[in-house]
Residue frames as a rotation matrix with the C-alpha (Angstrom) as fourth column:
MET 1
0.467 0.861 0.202 23.89
-0.051 0.254 -0.966 227.27
-0.883 0.441 0.162 48.50
GLU 2
0.642 -0.268 -0.718 26.10
-0.762 -0.323 -0.561 228.27
-0.081 0.908 -0.412 45.59
GLU 3
-0.447 -0.891 0.084 28.74
-0.887 0.453 0.087 225.71
-0.116 -0.035 -0.993 46.53
ALA 4
-0.303 0.377 0.875 26.22
-0.250 0.855 -0.455 222.89
-0.919 -0.357 -0.165 46.94
VAL 5
0.697 0.696 0.173 24.79
0.012 0.230 -0.973 223.19
-0.717 0.680 0.152 43.41
VAL 6
-0.001 -0.795 -0.606 28.19
-0.814 -0.351 0.463 223.41
-0.581 0.494 -0.647 41.67
PRO 7
-0.733 -0.363 0.576 28.03
-0.044 0.869 0.492 219.74
-0.679 0.335 -0.653 40.48
ILE 8
0.161 0.893 0.421 24.69
0.561 0.268 -0.783 220.35
-0.812 0.363 -0.458 38.70
GLN 9
-0.779 -0.509 -0.365 25.24
-0.055 -0.525 0.849 221.24
-0.624 0.682 0.382 35.05
ASP 10
-0.217 0.687 -0.694 23.09
-0.944 -0.328 -0.029 221.81
-0.248 0.649 0.720 31.96
GLY 11
-0.087 0.291 -0.953 21.02
-0.676 0.685 0.271 218.77
0.732 0.667 0.137 30.98
ALA 12
-0.928 -0.325 0.185 21.02
-0.345 0.555 -0.757 217.21
0.143 -0.765 -0.627 34.46
VAL 13
-0.057 0.887 -0.459 18.26
0.088 0.463 0.882 214.87
0.994 0.009 -0.104 35.64
ILE 14
-0.894 -0.279 0.351 17.06
-0.243 -0.356 -0.902 216.06
0.376 -0.892 0.251 39.05
MET 15
-0.066 0.856 -0.513 14.49
0.731 0.391 0.559 214.78
0.679 -0.338 -0.652 41.53
VAL 16
-0.757 -0.114 0.644 12.99
-0.239 -0.869 -0.434 217.51
0.609 -0.482 0.630 43.70
GLY 17
-0.723 0.446 -0.527 11.11
0.683 0.571 -0.454 216.73
0.099 -0.689 -0.718 46.89
GLY 18
-0.853 0.489 -0.184 7.82
-0.361 -0.806 -0.470 218.25
-0.378 -0.334 0.864 47.99
PHE 19
-0.534 0.794 0.289 4.09
0.845 0.516 0.142 217.85
-0.037 0.320 -0.947 47.47
MET 20
0.563 0.634 0.530 2.39
0.691 -0.713 0.118 220.94
0.453 0.300 -0.840 46.02
ALA 21
0.124 -0.718 0.685 5.61
-0.115 -0.696 -0.709 222.70
0.986 0.009 -0.169 47.15
CYS 22
0.774 0.119 0.622 5.11
-0.626 -0.004 0.780 221.51
0.096 -0.993 0.071 50.77
GLY 23
0.650 -0.613 0.450 8.54
0.105 0.659 0.745 220.20
-0.753 -0.436 0.493 51.69
ALA 24
0.782 -0.406 0.473 10.24
0.519 0.004 -0.855 221.56
0.345 0.914 0.214 48.58
PRO 25
0.097 -0.838 -0.537 13.84
0.875 -0.186 0.447 222.78
-0.475 -0.513 0.715 49.10
GLU 26
0.892 0.444 0.081 13.23
0.426 -0.768 -0.478 226.40
-0.150 0.461 -0.875 48.15
LEU 27
0.551 -0.741 -0.383 16.78
-0.451 -0.651 0.611 227.64
-0.702 -0.164 -0.693 48.75
LEU 28
-0.358 -0.693 0.626 18.29
0.189 0.602 0.776 224.91
-0.914 0.396 -0.084 46.60
ILE 29
0.290 0.543 0.788 15.82
0.924 0.058 -0.379 225.67
-0.251 0.838 -0.485 43.83
ASP 30
0.947 0.003 -0.322 16.77
-0.020 -0.997 -0.068 229.34
-0.321 0.071 -0.944 44.15
GLY 31
0.084 -0.996 0.008 20.40
-0.265 -0.014 0.964 228.27
-0.961 -0.083 -0.265 43.81
LEU 32
-0.315 -0.138 0.939 19.67
0.738 0.586 0.333 226.56
-0.597 0.798 -0.082 40.49
VAL 33
0.742 0.605 0.289 17.71
0.662 -0.591 -0.462 229.58
-0.109 0.534 -0.839 39.25
LYS 34
0.747 -0.519 -0.415 20.64
-0.323 -0.830 0.455 231.83
-0.581 -0.206 -0.788 40.15
LYS 35
-0.220 -0.885 0.411 23.14
0.025 0.416 0.909 229.49
-0.975 0.210 -0.069 38.51
GLY 36
0.112 0.373 -0.921 21.11
-0.826 -0.480 -0.295 229.50
-0.552 0.794 0.254 35.31
VAL 37
-0.847 -0.379 0.373 21.55
-0.151 0.844 0.515 225.84
-0.510 0.380 -0.771 34.34
ARG 38
-0.102 0.803 -0.587 19.24
-0.941 -0.270 -0.205 224.85
-0.323 0.531 0.783 31.49
ASN 39
-0.048 0.193 -0.980 17.71
-0.718 0.676 0.168 221.89
0.695 0.711 0.106 29.65
LEU 40
-0.773 -0.218 0.595 16.98
-0.619 0.463 -0.635 220.19
-0.137 -0.859 -0.493 32.97
THR 41
-0.224 0.732 -0.643 14.85
-0.035 0.654 0.756 217.10
0.974 0.192 -0.121 33.39
ILE 42
-0.668 0.075 0.741 12.87
-0.725 -0.292 -0.624 217.50
0.170 -0.954 0.249 36.61
ILE 43
-0.357 0.563 -0.745 11.17
0.311 0.824 0.474 214.58
0.881 -0.063 -0.470 38.36
SER 44
-0.944 0.114 0.311 8.72
-0.322 -0.538 -0.779 215.87
0.079 -0.835 0.544 40.94
ASP 45
-0.577 0.814 0.063 5.34
0.597 0.474 -0.647 215.14
-0.557 -0.336 -0.760 42.41
ASP 46
0.565 0.822 0.068 4.00
0.730 -0.460 -0.506 218.30
-0.384 0.336 -0.860 40.82
ALA 47
0.060 -0.499 0.865 4.90
0.797 -0.497 -0.342 221.54
0.601 0.710 0.368 39.06
GLY 48
-0.599 -0.273 -0.753 4.64
0.747 -0.529 -0.402 223.72
-0.288 -0.803 0.521 42.15
PHE 49
0.654 0.695 -0.298 3.43
0.547 -0.707 -0.449 227.30
-0.523 0.131 -0.842 41.65
PRO 50
0.732 -0.393 0.556 4.93
0.393 -0.424 -0.816 229.94
0.557 0.816 -0.155 39.35
ASP 51
0.266 -0.624 0.735 6.74
-0.571 -0.716 -0.402 231.43
0.777 -0.313 -0.547 42.36
ARG 52
0.204 -0.146 0.968 7.20
-0.922 0.305 0.240 228.37
-0.330 -0.941 -0.072 44.54
GLY 53
0.442 -0.088 0.893 8.78
-0.017 0.994 0.106 224.93
-0.897 -0.062 0.438 44.32
VAL 54
-0.392 -0.631 0.669 9.97
0.628 0.347 0.696 223.66
-0.672 0.693 0.260 40.93
GLY 55
0.616 0.702 0.357 7.63
0.762 -0.415 -0.497 226.21
-0.201 0.578 -0.791 39.36
LYS 56
0.637 -0.446 -0.629 10.43
-0.230 -0.888 0.397 228.77
-0.736 -0.108 -0.668 39.73
LEU 57
-0.479 -0.828 0.291 12.67
0.003 0.331 0.944 226.71
-0.878 0.453 -0.156 37.45
ILE 58
-0.135 0.533 0.835 9.85
0.933 0.353 -0.075 226.29
-0.335 0.769 -0.545 34.93
ALA 59
0.821 0.502 -0.271 9.08
0.424 -0.855 -0.300 230.01
-0.382 0.132 -0.915 34.94
ALA 60
0.285 -0.817 -0.501 12.76
-0.416 -0.576 0.703 230.76
-0.863 0.008 -0.505 34.33
GLY 61
0.771 0.100 -0.629 12.74
-0.636 0.194 -0.747 228.54
0.047 0.976 0.213 31.26
GLN 62
-0.213 -0.960 0.180 15.34
-0.974 0.224 0.044 226.16
-0.083 -0.166 -0.983 32.69
VAL 63
-0.256 0.207 0.944 13.31
-0.261 0.926 -0.274 222.93
-0.931 -0.316 -0.183 32.43
LYS 64
-0.719 -0.034 -0.694 13.23
-0.692 0.126 0.711 220.96
0.063 0.991 -0.114 29.20
THR 65
-0.283 0.602 -0.747 11.28
-0.036 0.772 0.635 217.95
0.959 0.206 -0.197 30.50
LEU 66
-0.503 0.228 0.833 8.99
-0.863 -0.188 -0.470 217.68
0.050 -0.955 0.292 33.52
LEU 67
-0.434 0.387 -0.813 7.89
0.111 0.919 0.378 214.29
0.894 0.074 -0.442 34.80
ALA 68
-0.909 0.178 0.377 5.18
-0.417 -0.400 -0.816 214.87
0.006 -0.899 0.438 37.39
GLY 69
-0.743 0.667 -0.058 1.85
0.669 0.734 -0.119 213.66
-0.037 -0.127 -0.991 38.72
HIS 70
0.403 0.883 -0.239 0.01
0.874 -0.449 -0.187 217.00
-0.272 -0.134 -0.953 38.96
VAL 71
-0.680 -0.687 0.255 0.54
0.733 -0.640 0.231 220.30
0.005 0.344 0.939 37.14
GLY 72
0.080 0.893 0.444 -2.80
0.859 -0.288 0.424 222.08
0.506 0.347 -0.789 37.55
LEU 73
0.651 0.171 -0.740 -1.62
0.644 -0.640 0.419 224.68
-0.402 -0.749 -0.527 40.08
ASN 74
-0.236 -0.812 -0.535 0.95
0.155 -0.574 0.804 226.15
-0.959 0.107 0.261 37.71
PRO 75
0.763 0.645 -0.034 -0.52
0.093 -0.162 -0.982 227.76
-0.639 0.747 -0.184 34.55
GLU 76
0.199 -0.780 -0.593 3.01
-0.853 -0.436 0.287 228.30
-0.482 0.449 -0.752 33.24
VAL 77
-0.530 -0.367 0.764 3.19
-0.067 0.917 0.394 224.56
-0.845 0.158 -0.510 32.46
ALA 78
0.302 0.742 0.599 0.23
0.642 0.306 -0.703 224.67
-0.705 0.597 -0.384 30.06
ARG 79
0.805 -0.019 -0.593 1.54
-0.324 -0.852 -0.412 227.83
-0.498 0.523 -0.692 28.44
ARG 80
-0.135 -0.966 -0.220 4.94
-0.845 -0.004 0.535 226.30
-0.518 0.258 -0.815 27.79
MET 81
-0.371 0.080 0.925 3.49
0.236 0.972 0.011 222.99
-0.898 0.222 -0.379 26.62
ASN 82
0.410 0.726 0.551 1.45
0.756 0.068 -0.652 224.81
-0.510 0.684 -0.521 23.97
THR 83
0.381 -0.295 -0.876 3.79
-0.264 -0.943 0.203 227.61
-0.886 0.154 -0.437 23.00
GLY 84
0.955 -0.074 0.286 5.00
0.295 0.292 -0.910 227.94
-0.016 0.954 0.301 19.44
VAL 85
0.564 -0.809 0.167 8.31
-0.764 -0.588 -0.268 229.38
0.315 0.023 -0.949 20.65
GLU 86
0.566 -0.326 -0.758 10.77
0.100 0.939 -0.329 226.50
0.819 0.110 0.564 20.58
ALA 87
-0.489 -0.854 0.179 13.09
-0.048 -0.178 -0.983 228.03
0.871 -0.489 0.046 23.17
GLU 88
-0.490 0.385 0.782 10.22
-0.865 -0.328 -0.380 228.12
0.110 -0.863 0.494 25.71
LYS 89
0.216 0.662 -0.717 8.83
-0.587 0.675 0.447 224.67
0.780 0.325 0.534 24.91
LEU 90
-0.435 -0.263 0.861 8.28
-0.871 0.366 -0.328 222.28
-0.229 -0.893 -0.389 27.83
GLU 91
-0.326 0.316 -0.891 7.79
-0.279 0.869 0.410 218.54
0.903 0.382 -0.195 27.49
CYS 92
-0.314 0.312 0.897 5.44
-0.948 -0.047 -0.315 217.38
-0.056 -0.949 0.310 30.25
ILE 93
-0.518 0.110 -0.848 5.12
-0.138 0.968 0.210 213.68
0.844 0.226 -0.486 31.07
LEU 94
-0.003 0.621 0.784 2.19
-0.962 -0.216 0.167 213.04
0.273 -0.754 0.598 33.39
VAL 95
-0.590 -0.190 -0.785 2.39
0.014 0.969 -0.246 209.99
0.808 -0.156 -0.569 35.66
PRO 96
0.573 0.816 -0.078 -0.23
0.066 0.049 0.997 209.01
0.817 -0.577 -0.025 38.27
ILE 97
0.294 -0.511 0.807 1.07
-0.819 -0.570 -0.063 210.19
0.493 -0.643 -0.587 41.65
GLY 98
0.681 -0.023 0.732 1.00
-0.509 0.703 0.496 206.75
-0.526 -0.711 0.467 43.29
THR 99
0.902 -0.343 0.260 2.83
0.430 0.683 -0.590 205.31
0.024 0.645 0.764 40.31
ILE 100
0.468 -0.773 0.428 5.54
-0.170 -0.554 -0.815 207.96
0.867 0.309 -0.390 40.33
ALA 101
0.403 -0.287 0.869 6.11
-0.915 -0.144 0.377 207.39
0.017 -0.947 -0.321 44.06
GLU 102
0.733 -0.072 0.677 6.50
-0.155 0.951 0.269 203.64
-0.663 -0.302 0.685 43.61
ARG 103
0.843 -0.490 0.220 8.71
0.363 0.217 -0.906 204.01
0.396 0.844 0.361 40.53
ILE 104
0.315 -0.736 0.599 11.05
-0.632 -0.633 -0.446 206.19
0.708 -0.238 -0.665 42.58
ARG 105
0.474 -0.092 0.876 10.95
-0.779 0.420 0.466 203.69
-0.411 -0.903 0.127 45.45
ALA 106
0.934 -0.102 0.342 11.79
0.225 0.911 -0.344 200.91
-0.277 0.399 0.874 42.98
GLY 107
0.620 -0.742 0.256 14.73
0.032 -0.302 -0.953 202.91
0.784 0.599 -0.163 41.72
GLY 108
0.269 -0.503 0.822 15.97
-0.880 -0.476 -0.003 203.43
0.392 -0.722 -0.570 45.25
VAL 109
0.307 -0.090 0.947 15.83
-0.690 0.665 0.287 199.80
-0.656 -0.742 0.142 46.35
GLY 110
-0.625 -0.759 -0.185 17.04
-0.650 0.374 0.662 198.25
-0.433 0.534 -0.726 43.11
LEU 111
-0.004 0.691 0.722 13.86
0.176 0.712 -0.680 196.70
-0.984 0.125 -0.125 41.75
GLY 112
-0.816 -0.312 0.486 13.33
0.480 0.100 0.871 196.13
-0.320 0.945 0.068 38.04
GLY 113
-0.732 0.628 0.265 9.98
-0.245 -0.605 0.758 197.89
0.636 0.489 0.596 38.14
ILE 114
-0.753 0.586 0.298 6.51
-0.268 0.140 -0.953 197.71
-0.600 -0.798 0.052 39.66
LEU 115
-0.761 0.628 0.161 3.20
0.507 0.423 0.751 196.22
0.404 0.653 -0.640 38.57
THR 116
-0.781 0.531 -0.330 0.18
-0.077 -0.606 -0.792 198.51
-0.620 -0.593 0.514 38.85
PRO 117
-0.244 0.776 0.581 -3.42
0.912 0.387 -0.133 198.30
-0.328 0.498 -0.803 37.59
THR 118
0.280 0.353 -0.893 -3.54
0.185 -0.932 -0.311 202.10
-0.942 -0.078 -0.326 37.31
GLY 119
-0.182 -0.313 -0.932 -3.78
-0.722 -0.601 0.342 203.08
-0.667 0.735 -0.117 33.67
VAL 120
-0.798 -0.059 0.600 -4.66
0.246 0.876 0.414 199.69
-0.550 0.478 -0.684 32.20
GLY 121
-0.099 0.796 0.597 -6.88
0.969 0.214 -0.126 200.21
-0.228 0.566 -0.792 29.16
THR 122
0.818 0.313 -0.482 -6.09
0.250 -0.949 -0.193 203.94
-0.518 0.037 -0.855 28.90
VAL 123
0.838 -0.531 0.127 -3.55
-0.116 -0.401 -0.909 206.09
0.533 0.747 -0.398 27.07
VAL 124
0.464 -0.681 0.567 -1.25
-0.854 -0.172 0.492 205.57
-0.237 -0.712 -0.661 30.04
ALA 125
0.480 -0.205 0.853 -0.74
-0.037 0.967 0.253 201.99
-0.877 -0.153 0.456 28.86
GLU 126
0.988 -0.054 -0.144 0.50
-0.145 -0.029 -0.989 202.94
0.049 0.998 -0.037 25.39
GLY 127
0.364 -0.909 -0.205 3.90
-0.486 0.002 -0.874 201.37
0.795 0.418 -0.440 24.70
LYS 128
-0.270 -0.442 0.856 4.04
-0.963 0.126 -0.239 199.56
-0.002 -0.888 -0.459 28.03
GLN 129
-0.740 -0.071 -0.669 4.13
-0.172 0.981 0.085 195.86
0.651 0.178 -0.738 28.81
VAL 130
0.166 0.853 0.494 0.95
-0.934 -0.025 0.356 194.38
0.316 -0.521 0.793 30.26
ILE 131
-0.811 -0.461 -0.362 1.41
-0.285 0.850 -0.444 191.47
0.512 -0.257 -0.820 32.64
SER 132
0.286 0.958 -0.036 -1.43
-0.536 0.191 0.822 189.29
0.794 -0.216 0.568 33.88
VAL 133
-0.873 -0.484 0.055 -1.30
-0.290 0.427 -0.856 188.05
0.391 -0.764 -0.513 37.48
ASP 134
-0.803 0.595 0.043 -4.05
0.371 0.554 -0.746 185.74
-0.467 -0.583 -0.665 38.73
GLY 135
-0.151 0.793 0.590 -6.29
0.988 0.147 0.055 186.88
-0.043 0.591 -0.805 35.91
ARG 136
0.777 0.389 -0.495 -5.81
0.409 -0.910 -0.073 190.62
-0.479 -0.145 -0.866 36.45
ASP 137
0.424 -0.610 0.669 -3.85
0.751 -0.176 -0.637 192.87
0.506 0.772 0.383 34.10
TYR 138
0.630 -0.349 -0.693 -1.10
0.388 -0.632 0.671 195.16
-0.672 -0.692 -0.263 35.36
LEU 139
0.883 -0.447 0.145 1.23
-0.104 -0.486 -0.868 197.63
0.458 0.751 -0.476 33.70
LEU 140
0.353 -0.865 -0.358 4.95
0.932 0.291 0.215 197.15
-0.082 -0.409 0.909 34.15
GLU 141
0.953 -0.077 0.294 6.26
-0.049 -0.994 -0.101 200.57
0.300 0.082 -0.950 35.17
LYS 142
0.291 -0.935 -0.203 10.03
0.629 0.347 -0.696 200.91
0.721 0.075 0.689 35.14
PRO 143
0.344 -0.209 -0.916 12.03
0.882 -0.262 0.391 202.37
-0.322 -0.942 0.094 38.04
LEU 144
0.798 -0.102 0.593 13.06
0.174 -0.904 -0.389 206.01
0.576 0.414 -0.704 38.16
ARG 145
0.275 -0.759 -0.590 16.52
0.884 -0.042 0.466 207.25
-0.379 -0.650 0.659 39.14
ALA 146
0.961 0.016 0.275 18.24
0.129 -0.908 -0.398 210.61
0.244 0.418 -0.875 38.82
GLU 147
0.028 -0.994 0.106 21.71
0.474 -0.080 -0.877 212.12
0.880 0.075 0.469 38.87
PHE 148
-0.907 -0.319 0.275 20.72
-0.029 -0.606 -0.795 214.49
0.420 -0.729 0.540 41.66
ALA 149
0.115 0.940 -0.321 18.04
0.802 0.103 0.588 214.83
0.586 -0.325 -0.742 44.34
LEU 150
-0.742 -0.199 0.640 17.21
-0.162 -0.873 -0.459 218.10
0.651 -0.444 0.616 46.05
ILE 151
0.019 0.733 -0.680 15.43
0.706 0.471 0.529 217.44
0.708 -0.490 -0.508 49.33
ARG 152
-0.181 0.011 0.983 14.32
-0.459 -0.885 -0.075 219.50
0.870 -0.465 0.165 52.31
ALA 153
-0.261 0.009 -0.965 14.79
0.694 0.697 -0.181 218.40
0.671 -0.717 -0.188 55.91
SER 154
0.767 0.526 0.368 13.22
0.070 -0.639 0.766 219.99
0.638 -0.562 -0.527 58.97
LYS 155
0.641 -0.633 0.435 16.19
-0.673 -0.189 0.715 218.91
-0.370 -0.751 -0.547 61.10
ILE 156
0.835 -0.439 -0.331 19.44
0.086 0.699 -0.710 217.26
0.543 0.564 0.622 60.06
ASP 157
0.737 -0.672 -0.072 22.69
0.032 -0.072 0.997 216.41
-0.675 -0.737 -0.032 61.80
ARG 158
0.271 -0.709 -0.651 26.13
-0.818 -0.526 0.231 216.90
-0.506 0.470 -0.723 60.31
PHE 159
-0.676 -0.430 0.599 26.29
-0.088 0.854 0.513 213.28
-0.732 0.294 -0.615 59.16
GLY 160
-0.827 0.413 -0.381 23.07
-0.482 -0.174 0.859 213.78
0.289 0.894 0.343 57.20
ASN 161
-0.720 0.637 -0.275 20.56
0.692 0.689 -0.216 211.92
0.052 -0.346 -0.937 59.37
ALA 162
-0.889 0.364 0.279 17.32
-0.228 -0.879 0.419 213.74
0.398 0.309 0.864 58.64
VAL 163
-0.567 0.800 -0.198 13.92
0.613 0.249 -0.750 214.38
-0.550 -0.546 -0.632 60.19
PHE 164
-0.840 0.391 0.375 10.93
0.122 -0.538 0.834 215.66
0.528 0.747 0.405 58.21
TYR 165
-0.828 0.558 -0.053 8.09
-0.089 -0.224 -0.970 217.34
-0.554 -0.799 0.235 60.09
GLY 166
0.038 0.995 -0.097 4.52
-0.339 -0.079 -0.937 216.42
-0.940 0.069 0.335 59.17
THR 167
0.759 0.395 0.517 3.68
0.304 0.487 -0.819 216.02
-0.576 0.779 0.249 55.50
THR 168
0.539 -0.667 -0.515 6.99
-0.825 -0.543 -0.160 217.56
-0.173 0.511 -0.842 54.39
ARG 169
-0.149 -0.586 0.796 8.21
-0.350 0.784 0.512 213.98
-0.925 -0.202 -0.322 54.61
ASN 170
0.692 0.669 -0.271 6.31
-0.460 0.119 -0.880 213.07
-0.556 0.734 0.390 51.38
PHE 171
0.967 -0.244 -0.074 8.74
0.063 0.509 -0.859 212.37
0.247 0.826 0.507 48.50
ASN 172
0.554 -0.803 0.218 11.94
-0.811 -0.580 -0.076 213.50
0.188 -0.134 -0.973 50.19
PRO 173
0.066 -0.590 0.805 13.23
-0.600 0.621 0.505 210.18
-0.798 -0.516 -0.313 51.63
LEU 174
0.668 0.245 0.703 12.24
0.323 0.755 -0.570 208.25
-0.670 0.608 0.425 48.49
MET 175
0.961 -0.268 0.073 14.12
-0.052 -0.432 -0.901 210.60
0.272 0.861 -0.428 46.20
ALA 176
0.382 -0.865 0.326 17.22
-0.908 -0.284 0.309 210.57
-0.174 -0.414 -0.893 48.38
MET 177
0.135 -0.279 0.951 17.41
-0.186 0.935 0.301 206.79
-0.973 -0.218 0.074 47.91
ALA 178
0.574 0.257 0.778 17.00
0.614 0.494 -0.616 207.00
-0.542 0.831 0.125 44.13
ALA 179
0.961 -0.272 0.050 19.64
-0.177 -0.742 -0.647 209.60
0.213 0.613 -0.761 43.20
ASP 180
0.407 -0.891 -0.199 23.40
0.658 0.438 -0.612 209.46
0.633 0.118 0.765 42.77
TYR 181
-0.758 -0.652 0.000 24.09
0.509 -0.592 -0.625 212.75
0.407 -0.474 0.781 44.57
VAL 182
0.272 0.937 -0.218 21.78
0.815 -0.104 0.571 214.18
0.512 -0.333 -0.792 47.24
ILE 183
-0.800 -0.426 0.422 21.70
0.179 -0.842 -0.510 217.75
0.572 -0.332 0.750 48.48
ALA 184
0.016 0.805 -0.593 19.62
0.950 0.172 0.259 218.47
0.311 -0.568 -0.762 51.57
GLY 185
-0.449 -0.003 0.893 18.36
-0.150 -0.986 -0.079 221.93
0.881 -0.169 0.442 52.43
ALA 186
-0.242 0.276 -0.930 17.59
0.833 0.551 -0.054 222.11
0.498 -0.788 -0.363 56.14
CYS 187
0.607 0.525 0.596 15.78
0.062 -0.779 0.624 224.35
0.792 -0.343 -0.505 58.60
GLU 188
0.712 -0.352 0.608 17.97
-0.693 -0.212 0.689 223.25
-0.114 -0.912 -0.395 61.51
ILE 189
0.350 -0.697 -0.625 21.42
-0.111 0.632 -0.767 221.65
0.930 0.338 0.144 61.56
VAL 190
0.801 -0.074 0.593 22.56
-0.595 0.001 0.804 219.93
-0.061 -0.997 -0.043 64.76
GLU 191
-0.277 -0.958 0.069 25.62
-0.958 0.281 0.060 217.98
-0.077 -0.050 -0.996 65.81
THR 192
-0.126 0.151 -0.980 25.80
-0.398 0.898 0.189 214.30
0.909 0.414 -0.053 65.00
GLY 193
-0.718 -0.075 -0.692 24.22
0.482 0.665 -0.571 212.31
0.503 -0.743 -0.441 67.83
GLN 194
-0.926 0.378 -0.022 21.73
-0.258 -0.671 -0.695 215.00
-0.277 -0.638 0.719 68.85
ILE 195
-0.084 0.917 -0.390 18.88
-0.947 0.047 0.317 213.32
0.309 0.396 0.865 66.95
ASP 196
-0.074 0.168 0.983 17.43
-0.592 0.786 -0.179 210.22
-0.802 -0.595 0.042 68.59
PRO 197
-0.933 -0.342 -0.111 17.99
-0.293 0.544 0.786 207.31
-0.209 0.766 -0.608 66.16
ASN 198
-0.516 0.815 0.264 14.32
0.692 0.578 -0.433 206.39
-0.505 -0.041 -0.862 66.63
ASP 199
0.330 0.664 -0.671 13.35
0.163 -0.740 -0.652 209.76
-0.930 0.106 -0.352 65.14
VAL 200
-0.584 -0.651 -0.485 15.50
-0.382 -0.308 0.872 209.53
-0.717 0.694 -0.069 62.01
HIS 201
0.566 0.824 0.040 13.43
-0.261 0.225 -0.939 209.33
-0.782 0.520 0.343 58.80
LEU 202
0.931 -0.342 -0.127 16.41
-0.063 0.192 -0.979 209.22
0.359 0.920 0.157 56.42
SER 203
0.622 -0.770 -0.141 19.85
0.610 0.364 0.704 207.83
-0.491 -0.524 0.696 57.13
GLY 204
0.553 -0.498 -0.668 22.79
-0.417 -0.860 0.295 210.11
-0.721 0.116 -0.683 56.51
ILE 205
-0.318 -0.703 0.636 24.36
0.262 0.579 0.772 207.51
-0.911 0.412 0.000 54.23
PHE 206
0.197 0.495 0.846 22.12
0.952 0.111 -0.286 208.85
-0.235 0.862 -0.449 51.46
VAL 207
0.954 0.251 -0.164 23.09
0.234 -0.966 -0.113 212.53
-0.187 0.070 -0.980 51.86
ASP 208
0.231 -0.908 0.349 26.11
0.940 0.115 -0.322 214.09
0.253 0.402 0.880 50.14
ALA 209
-0.777 -0.468 0.421 25.75
0.373 -0.881 -0.292 217.80
0.507 -0.070 0.859 50.94
ILE 210
0.073 0.763 -0.642 23.84
0.995 -0.099 -0.004 219.93
-0.066 -0.639 -0.767 53.46
VAL 211
-0.672 -0.186 0.717 22.75
0.305 -0.952 0.038 223.55
0.675 0.244 0.696 53.21
GLY 212
-0.518 0.482 -0.707 21.17
0.772 -0.092 -0.629 225.46
-0.368 -0.872 -0.324 56.08
GLY 213
-0.939 0.083 -0.335 18.75
-0.123 -0.987 0.099 228.36
-0.323 0.134 0.937 55.92
GLU 214
-0.574 0.818 -0.029 15.47
0.308 0.249 0.918 226.72
0.758 0.518 -0.396 54.90
THR 215
-0.740 0.410 0.534 12.46
-0.668 -0.546 -0.506 228.03
0.084 -0.731 0.678 56.80
LEU 216
-0.710 0.565 0.420 9.58
0.192 0.730 -0.656 226.08
-0.677 -0.385 -0.627 58.30
TRP 217
-0.846 0.353 0.399 6.97
0.445 0.054 0.894 225.47
0.294 0.934 -0.202 55.61
GLN 218
-0.487 0.755 -0.439 3.99
0.107 -0.448 -0.888 227.79
-0.867 -0.480 0.137 55.55
MET 219
-0.047 0.579 0.814 1.11
0.969 0.223 -0.102 228.00
-0.241 0.784 -0.572 53.07
């Protein structure tokens, strides 16, 4: 774990997989907490819980900016957004969950952005380009990429081919495609060739480092 997070330094932009912490790479997050890197920009579906998912980084005061779709399960976010203590201040950028997913996908496949009707005519549209298609207005949402992605695989082979059980699949494959360096925490590591190619959810070409020791997700 310690070796895998060595490349991540202060100020890094990191995508972290999971949905309400389901499928979040807990050991890798613990590694960042232990390392103590600060001023991070975290791109995640949500803010996790104070003691689970990216919430552990927020609680430790290591996150400067959070870009997420849902933060209501972590009261620490609201506290840090409204604090008068500059050192504890958190910038929170809320993005509709479907929009954040497609912006990450766009970043992974090299698109210039996506067009979505979500947010048209609301504060979400402020400062964004509106494009009309067949008489309907859409917002141009730009792609998202990151320096690093921390993902969690249920099973992975030594080449990095990964399988995600159930809903732990969520944002993990998307983020792996949209980051420069991908670290996968895994519940089970097997030899290359032991996973049926038909069962692979993420090709190993996207994975740069593997860490074992994750446990099967439980609520």
